[in-house]
Steps between C-alpha positions, in 0.01 A plus 500: 500500500617849418384766745548871433569633850440868576570561867420870470496744789478499879384174652454364148860379524438325833176325407617400152806327643285326762260382232766354277641306796156352570432425133834320467433293815157394376638409159780297655246313714312384190820413316525806277798724432516861612396761242750687291475868594546798274522790745384827345575838657191717526321736735510844652851459636625398157315795347671740742841364398446474125196703395321187370274267697625169360838401362547495122361179353329414827149492357604268221675267747193496722282410204728209407483342847254230602375730778583833661533549875504851642571598859365855524554822309475863597643747749276790607790746492584426134242613245452611143463871430121460491500375860436131427721229642737281300294202385652292217288203613192679365671521163590130515133416558408712201777371271443131575120523517478373860126552517415250778606633840434218747482616863431215747358599839516229764462501879757292687470361854668719763542786253315821591125491440364852445134396507331377817266259323642146537420431134787734411741219590384328180570784256645348184435695182668644192472848356573487129612843387541593137855634503567681172201727433232664710598816678865389508525519121642853514748403771649205313682732261559872525334741255176300481292749696254690282561838661791608718545866580509725802122535505381148429606136468293228332598136525343219298284213625540246221302179456554298181313198374819304428658533844182486706371191323826321579475618861147366539590166342791478745258581785254227409778244461650605834164463675459154346848393614423616853179300503698193394722559805202512736440877500158652420601595145264798495593799282395861569526779243591821683449824309325837499277421203221723631710815449783451250451398138841333503401278793159423354706369207714300747181334630363445150815310406472298823149395400619402153778282641261355759311326220808285435526396865148399610637274775646790703259682736525879476400814683535875457599782735570869460846582631379719788265225617782248458724703729222497758444125456870423543462638851150362568522152349825419315449127563215505245734574208739276310627663177438865409594645161534875465660802334859596575457785750210330675711187538792699635286650776292194584801270523665728757178518698468122490866457594434704811233252606750215521792668667651757267692552179774268619266215404393646163634278223454588135523336159467699178443269207472553126487276196877443491652649816444502874630742763487419871546740788377587846232769481662709774734793445873535551486623865845664487474594868562135598724397212787274609382492863369142496148624581309443177234230479609287200182292482326701226807453282536132592134430423553682168787259437254212548267664248794518261566127535133421437512715187818334377356153563233576243708709262788251482273193538695385805246403770776437754543876527146524638606248767779741598243779523284280725800445728539876544130564556480212745802621694341844542162355597639257756749754629215733594291213639780414741574867578850447366474799264485829691601786267594833653237658276239335724676593824693174508864430573613370158677703235562417137775246566317322781183458296701378203701254709186363661351427158827351372501262795139399443550439130818296550335282767176440312432205273478616138153505349412222260592610150192593300417299193419699189188407309 
């Protein structure tokens, strides 16, 4: 496997290195070799030094890899002249067509529960965020805004048939896969179709795609009502598909319900490429202090292995992903994972070492058999 590795800024370096250690341990446990890394320099720190946000040829090298792993990018003190932060990862999403932003949200035992209702302990859902268009379309590349002057700025909310149809097909297939794994497999279309023509179009396309997937139960929610329902009754949702900005906001809200952004894994998948990263920021205030919670990045590494299992037709890689997910689950069950983010006594290295020990001592999963 060839992994394009972008450690990025701040704690991105710490959590990326922790993740690769865990990925290599899980691969070794199932009899697989470690990946070959192509480390690419990119981020706000690199921009400050060179005036560009990714090294020459970096985008092409990322595209050629089997998958891309990114630690975190951005430093609040380093910005473009227009005030926006350095964000080459948005351009990578745009360039590679990474339309399916998969944001799992799962409650773990002994992790903080923000809701008093005992049903919150069973939260296990996915927010599927379109990641190339929507209200982020202008942000993916500079000079896309319709109007930019000292009196007015107009950004673009873009919804296209091509991208949104692929997103909805991905959503229905994801819901079906979850049902096959014992989850509800219910899909909710989240939009603001009652106000915006663009989002009425988003829902129209959802209904068109729905006709091809009659076995998947569906529902609809306006985004403001969905935000309310994620606080009132998140356990009633399984997969939600939504526009880019809505998904950005809702996934952070949902992450807060299960502990914080240190648990927020992310996969961004297109037709030919996949990028995996924790959804949190670079937190430069704790960089290099062994305080960062690496679990969002590590769980993103498991998502990467699942993706590669299918892309490369190597089911054993999914077994490695299961080892990682199981180690995290059982680690929380036994109160052996206590990240500082949650007021615990374990920094980045301690959390990583605990998972390494669990993976090395666990029997490897039975290798899947392809159909």
